[in-house]
N, C-alpha and C positions, 0 to 999 in steps of 0.2 A: 644381210640380204636377209628378208624375211623367208623363213619355214616355208616349202611347199606344203602341201598335205594331197594326199587321193578323193575324190568328189565322188570314183566309181559312175562316172560321168561313163566312162569306159571299159571298165572290167566290172564283173560280177563282185558283188560284198558277197564275204566269206560268210562261213554261219560261225559264231560266238559262242565255246563253249568255255561256261563260269564254272570254277572247281575252288570247293572252300572247301579249306585242309587246316591242321594244327601246325604240322612242322613241312614245309617245305624243301625239297632240299634236289637242288640245278646239277646235273652232270651225272657222269654214268661210270668213271674209271673208278683206279680201287679208291680214293677217298671218297667219292658219293658210296660206293659199297661200301664201305667203311661204316657212312651215318646212316645207312637204311639198315644192317646189321642192329647195330646197337641202339637207333632211337627208339625199334620196335619194341626192344626189351625195356626199358623205361616208359614207354608209351601205352602200353596196352594192359598195363594194369590201370593204367589214369584216364584209360578212355580218350586218349590222342590220338588222331590222324597224322600220318605219315604219309609221307606224297613223295614218288621220286621221277622229276623230269628228265631224261637223255636225250640228245641231240640224236645219238644216231640207237644202234641196238645192244644191252645192255653184255650180254654175252660177251662180244668185241669190240669196245666200248674202253677208250683212254689211254693211254701210253703201253698198255700189257697187253694193247690186243692181239698182236700177232703171238705172243709169249713171252718169256723168259728163259734164260739157264741158269740163273744165281738170283739169288736175295740178296741187293746189298745192302742192307743193313739190319743187324741181327747181333743183338750186345753179345747173349748167350757167357762166357763166361769173365770175358768186360766189363772194365768197373763205365759206368755210365757217365761219372765225370770227365775220364777220357776219351769217350763218343764225341764233347761238349766242346775237348782240346781239340780235339779231330777234324770237328765242322768247320773252327774259328780259326786255326791255320790255313782250310784248305777254301776258305774267302775271305783271305786279307784280313784279318782279325777285328773282321766288324761281326759282330751276328748276336742274334738274342741269344742268351744263354738259358733265360727259365725255360724256351719256347724248347731249343734242342733236347737237355735235360727233361724237359716232362716228355718229350718225344721217345727218348731210348732209354726212359723205366718204363715205357710199355708198350714198346715194340713187338717185345720179344713173342707175350702174348697174342699176338695177332699172327703172328708167325702158328704158334703150335697149333691155331685152329686152322688155319691152312693146311695145316699136313694130318687132322682128325675129319678135311672138309675131305683131303684123297689128294692132297698135292706131293707126289713125292720127293723125298731129300734125300741127298746122299750122305752114307755116313762112312765111318771109318772100320774096315772089316779087323778083327782078329791078328793078320796081318803087315795090319798097317797099314795098306794099300787101299783105295780109293773102291768105295760101291754105292755104284747109281743106284736111285730111288728105289728101283726095282728089283735088281740083285738085294739090295738092305734087307727088302721083305721078304725077299725066300731065304735071305739066310737069319729072319729071324729078330733081327736087329730092331728093339727098340723106336720110342718116339723120341724127340727132342722133350720136350715135356716129362719127359720117363727120365730124364740124364743121357739118352743114346748120344755120342760123339758125333759133330756134320762134321764131312769136307767140306775146310776154310779154303779160298781162293785167295783171302786176305785176310789181313783182322776181325776186320764189318763184315767178310762176305759170306753164301756160304752157297754150293753148289743144290742146281735143283734139276728135274727133269721138268722143263715147265713149257709146254706145249698148250697145255691145257687150263694151266698158271689163273687166265683172267677166267674161264666159265666156269673155273671151281669156284673161284671169290664170288661171283656175278650168282649164282644159282645159291651160295646161301644169303647175299641179299634179299633176291626174288620172292626165298624162303622167307625171310622174314616181313619183306611187304604181306606176303600171303597171309603169312599169321597177323599182322596190322588189322588187313581188311577183315580178317573174319568177328577180332576182338573189336572194333571199330561197325560194323555194319557198312559200311563204303564199298560200293559197287568196282570200285577202278582206282589203283593207288600208285599204278607204277605208267605214265607216259614215255616210251617208246618214238622215235623219228617226228618227235617236237623239238623243235630250237626256240630259246627263249634270248627276246633280244633287247628287251627294255627293263628293269625296277621301276618301280614307282611307290612314294613314300605316300604316309597318310594325308589322308585331308582335315583328319581333327588333331594328327599328331605331328607337325611339320620334320621331328628327325628320325621318326619311327616309318619301320621299312615296314609294307605293304601288301603286295601285290609284285608278279611278273607275270608279261605279256608276252604271247610267241603262236609260234603257227606251227602246223603240221608239217611236215616236207613230202607227205604225201597224200593228203586229203586238203581240199580247201575248204581249211577249218582255222580260227585261231582259239586263240585259247588266252583265258584271264585266270591265274590258277593266287587268290587272295590265303593269306598268311599269316600266322600270331609271329613267328621268327621262321629266318633261311638258312640253309646252308648253303653257300655257294660252293663250288669244285668242280669249276668246267673247264678249268686247267688253263698251258702258258700261250706262247702265241709261235707260228709257227709261218714260213712263206710270209716273213715280214722284207727280209732283207733276199736283197737275190739271191737265189742259191746256186751252185757250182754244177747241177744239171741244166742240162739244155734239152729243144724236143722233146724227143720220147722218153726223157728223165726227168724231165720237169719237175712233174711230180714228189718225186725223190730227195727224203726229205728224211734227218737221225730220228730228229722228234717227228711222232703223228701232226701228218699233212693237215688233218681235221681242226688240230687247234688251232684255231682261230683269234684268242684272246677273250675273249669272251669272259672270261673268270676276270679281268680286268679292268674292261670296260662296261660289264655291269656294274663292278662294285665304284669306279669310277663316277659313271653320271649318277648313281644313287647318295655321291659326295665319300665317301670313305677315304678316309686316309692312307697314301701309299707310302712306303719307304723301300728306302735302296732301287727304285725303277732303273738304274744308270747300270746296278750291274744286268748280263747277258752270261750265255754259256756258248762256247764257242769248238766242240769238240772235236778232239782230231780223231777221225776215225778213218776206215779201210776207204780206200779213193772210189767215186765214181758208185760203189752197191753201198756205201754208211753206215757198213758194218762195223758194229761193236770191237775195239780188240782185249776190254777188262779180260774176258777171260784168256783168251793169248799172252798178255802180259804178267799177268798173276795166277792162275793155275797151271799155264801152261810156261811159265815162266820164259815165254822169248823176250829179243831184246830186239827196240829201234834204234838204227842209226842211220846217218848222213847214207850220202851212198860210196862214199870211199869207206865206207867201213866202222866209222868215227862216231864214239858217245856225242853225241849232241848237247848232255844238261854235263858234260865233263868240261868245254871249253874254257880254260883258264881265262882266256882273255873276253870275254862272252858272259862270263861267271861274276868277273871286275867288274865289267859296266854294269852288269845290271843293280850290284852291291851297290855303287854309286849313285846310282837314278832311285834304286826301290828299297833298300837298304838291307841289312845283310839277316836280319831275322826270316824277312819275307824269299830272303835266297837260298838261304841254308837248308829252313826248313819247308824244302821245294814242294809248294804243292800243286795240283794244275793247270792253274792261269801260269804259274812260271815253266812248269813243267812247254806247254803250249808257247812262251814267249824264248824258248832258246832254239825251239827247232825251229822258229821261223826264221829266227836271225840266221844257220844257216840255209836255209832255202832262198834267204834275201841271197847270203852270198857266195851264191850258184854251186852248193855243194847237195843240192836237192839231185832228185827225189830222196823222202824217206822213207827207208827200205823198213816192213816188222819182220825179225828175221824167223819166219814161222818153221822154217825147213830146219833150221839150224837147233833149236826145240824141238823138233820131233825129234833128231840125233839121237839129243844129249837124251830124252825119256827112254827113246829103243835100246839106247846101251845102257841106262843103270839099269833098264826092267831086265834087258839077257845078264847081267852082270851078277843081279840078286837074285834071278827067278830060274834062270837056264834057261837056252834057245826056244824051247817049246811053250812052255809058261810064257814066258816071257814076250811073243811073240804072240800069243793069244791078247795077252793083257794091253799091248800094244793096238793088235787090230780092234778091240772094243773099245779105244783111247780117243783115235782116231775114228772113227763112228759119235763119238760124240763130241770129237772136237767140229765134225759137219752137222750133228743136231744142234750144235750149242745156235751156228745159225739159220737152221732151219725152222728150229724155236722160235726165234725172236729178227729177225733178219732176211728171210727167204730171199731177197732181191742180191745182195750176196753170195748166197750160196749158186745165185745162176750165174751170177757177172762170172763168177771166177768159172766158172763149168763152159762160159760162153766164150772166154778167153784161153781155154786148154790149161790152167793151171789150176795145179793140185797141192793145196799149202803145205799138204807137209815135204814136199820136195822143189816146190816152186816160191820165193817170200813173194811178200805182194808192198804195195804204195800205199802211205798213209797219210793224208793231210787233215789241215783243219778247218772245218766246215762253215757257212753262212752262219750269222746268229742267231741264238733263239733267246726268245726271257719264258723265265719260267722260275722254279723257287722249292723245288724237290730233285732235282740231282746236285749236279755241281756249281749249282743256281740258289741266288737268295732273295729275287724280286718280288714284290705283293702288297698286300695291306701289313698297316703293322695294326695286333688286335692285342688283344689282353690277353695275358699269360695265366698259370697258376699262381694266386696266393700263399701258397706257401712253403716255397723258398726264400729260406736265409737269402737277406743282401741283394734284392730284387728289389731297385727302385719301386718309387711309388706307382711313377706313371707307365708302370710297364702293366700294373695289374688294377684296371681301375672298375673293367664291369667281370661277367662271366668270361673262364679258359676259350678263348678263341674268337670272342666277339670283338670285331671292327669297331673301330667308331660312331658309326653306324648303328644303333642299337635294334635288337633283335636278328640283326646280319650276319653270319657267324663265316669264318673261313677256311677252308683246310684244302691240304692236297700242293698244289704250284703257284696256288694266290697265298697264302699264309709266308707274310718276309720275313728276312730275316736269321731264314731258319732251315738251310737247302738239308743235301744229301738225306731225306726223306726216302727217297727210290719210292719201290712200291712198296715196301711192308710198314714203311713208317706216315705214308702217304693214308692207306689203309687204314694206323691206329691214329694219326692226326685224325680222320673224318668220324671215328668213332671218339673221342675226345670232343669237339666240335656237337657233331650230335649229341653229346650227353649234358651238354652245358646249353643248348640249346632250348631241352628239354624242360631242365631247372627254369630258365628263365619263362616258357612259356606254362610254368605253376606259377610263377612269384607271380606275375601280371593275367592272372583269369579273369578279368574283366574284360580285355581291351577285346576290341571286334573292328579287322583292321577294313578302310574304307578307300579307297584307291582314288588315287586327287582328279584324276580322269575319267572320263568317260568311255568306256564302249566301244565307242563311234569313233571319236576324239583316237583312241588307242588304233582302231582298224586303219585308220585316217593315214598316219602315220606307218607302219608297218607294210602298206600296202599300195604307196604312192610309186618302188619299180614298177610295178604292174603298169597303174596305169600309165606313164608316162613310155613306155613298148609300145600301149595299145592306141595311144592318142598318134604315135610319129612313125611309123613301124613305114607304112607307107610313101614315104620322103626320097627313099633309097629305094636304089634295085639290090644291093644286100643288107638286109635286113642289124649286120653285124658292124655294121660299120654309119652312120648316121648320124649327121649336125647336129640335131636335138639332142643327143643320148648317150649314154656308153656303157654299153655292154660290162660286166663285172672281171671278167678277165683283164680287160684292157687297162682297167684305172688298179688293177693288184698289180700288174706293170709293171706303168706309173708310180705306186707304190714302192718298187721293190727298188727302182732305179735312184729314186726319192733316197731312201735307206742304204743302199747300196754307196751312192757316192756323199753324199753326204755325211752320215753317219757311222760312216764306219764300218761297212761290208768287209766284200772279199778283193772290190776293186782297187782300191786304198788299202791293202793290209791291215784292214783296223783302227786304220789314222782319224781322228778328225781334230777340229780344233773348235776355237770360241766362233769365227766369221763362215766354216763349213758347216755347223749347227744352225746358225741366221738367216744362213742362206738355205738350207735346208728347212726349217719349218715356216718359212716364209710358203716356198713350194710347197710343204704340208698344207697349208692354210686355204690357199685352192684348190687345194685336191678336196677337203673338206669340204668349200663350195659345193665342188663337182659330183661330189656322193649325191647330192640332188638330182642328177639328171641320169642317176645310174637307171639301166631299163634291165627290166627282167620281162622273158618269155616264159615262163615256166617255173614251180617250183624250187624245181635245185636250182637256177641263176638266181630266183628269189633270196634260197639259203646266204647263195654268195652274195650278193649284193651287201645283208648284214653284216654276215663275216668280213670282210671289205671293210665297215664302219667303227668295226669291234679292232681291226686290225691298225688300221688309220691311230684311234683312238691309245692304244697300249708304242705304240710305236713315238706319238705325242711326247709321253708320261716319259720315256725312255729318253727319246731327246734331254729334254726339257734339267731332269737328274744330269744325265753327263756333260749338260751347259753348266748346271749351277754347281758340279760339285769341280773342284781346280787345281785336277790332277788324275796321276793315270789309277789310280786306286788297284786296278785290274789286266795289268801288264799280259798279254796276249790273249785277253778278252778284249779290249780296245785301248787305242794309246790317246791321249789329247797332245798334240803336237806342241802345244802352246804350256802345257804344263806334265810336262814329261816326267812325271819323279810320283813318290809317296810321301805324302806330304802329315806325317802324323801329328803331329804340334798342333792343323791347323785343321784338319780333315777324320781324324780318328774318330767318326760319327755318323749317325745314322742319318740322311737326307731323307725329310718327307716331303710330301706334296699333294694340296686338295685340290679338286678339279669342281671347277663350278659349272654346271651340266648348263646353264642360262645362257652367262655370258665367253663360255669358250675358255674363261682363262684359271693360269694355273695359281697357286698361292705354294711358293717354297719356302722350304723350314730346317733344320738341326735338331735334333734330340740329341742328345751325352750319350758316349757310348760307356759302358761300362764289363769289365771280366767277374763276374761272379766269382770262379774259376780261376785260380794262374795260370799262364803257361808252364 
């Protein structure tokens, strides 16, 4: 099918703005903020220009937008090697140990800087009880860098007052960019509300990245950014699968709804090699509100049971069946996926709903405080802790607090349901889908094909990955994503300095780029009068309707909520056939305004991300991640044949995927 482009016969051509820089940062979340901070440190002295482009506003952009109540990756007194083992075990035995170790040895420095920039971090008081970040400051507790003891909610997690977490980190990134402007004399190097749609390789060097093109979602302007290197940190993919929420709650998801798979799609279109794209994350969260359960599990020590009060992770019959299918080591060292699996078995056996016993946890804390502190002081401590429990959600998931209030639920008195969500594609939380990237060269025992180039560089020269889209190395969370952004940016600056004579020349002209980006405008303007309701038209499809079709395909064929995450070869192949037709129909997406134009291209990015995900599940003939997805025709783990990295490369011209395997190795033994 020949690709259509916009002739601007029915709509106005946008103003075209060209911007040349040395290093281009794409994104605005924790990883990109880390990149901006670190890049400026090395670029300023060398008169290199650093530019960041964010689809949103950086202060509240990315997964940490609303805030957080904990930093989930802080090594502290632990060993980095143990962090590697923890990540590998939770991701069913397959990770890039070198990337995980590299992150673990650097992440604490980012956390220490967060505190220096103003983030309040909980500390242990002299009496052994917890002090929140503000109490700790008032009590004269020192900083983590000075050796103060944080309040741990788990082995790798520390508690924070995090309602302004992202704003604090963004402020440092913007300050770094401001210093780079002063050092290089450029007028502007932070572009907010600009959505990057495509990356282009160089006209003279066909392997190398050269430019990124996007448009303002506020003004009728198209931007072309030419760069000597790029750090891509545009996030994972949400709302690819049909969500559990419906009607007025349709936009509610656990992960940020604006993450549309752009990180994956942009790299795929540039030809970067993907790895472990079959992996997805299905978190167990408070039902309907999608509120996180980690603090209740880890800090408040709440238990989750079936409706009969039974521990679903201790059901011997289900455990025996799981060991038979998936192996003793994956069941006995129970990670997130396996806990999901055992929970869902009880739900399917009619023992649901699954209940988080928040009331019992608070009763136990109340009793302990009264015994240790006496009634007056104990009540005071409990009251403060209850306030922190509410703040936990007001910090990071205000919709959950609103839902509890609307249902007359007080979590300290009434338990709440938890439920597995729809699947998400990501690589910074308990997932590892992303790109195959070069790692550090100084870790003994690392295979040669794991560090062929600069640290965190993809298989496309000059294109670096960070955060959700650096593959095979999950459990970075917020602090790790920031640290990885710093690692990638430092390596990218080294790459630029090592190639001083390169001048980027994109393959396509500005007019060709505009003709591709603004096609949905022309489709709408040309055909909008053919129906009395412009939302429904025989000649085009609006983005909201195309997304509905996309989610239906993903849900019913690729292992969504309607099939209890079950799929198979025949289901995957039928879904891919339907996805092929959907990709063709993308040419008929119509946009009435800039917001819908953004939605059109978000849909296209989601489709590419989903296709990569489905093709990887089809390629891997086992159920490596039970509790996240199942292959009904291969419902087992096969370490003899499939303890490998699955890899793929997408050809933008033909639309074909090339699948392959790479050998796995444990650098540190289990």
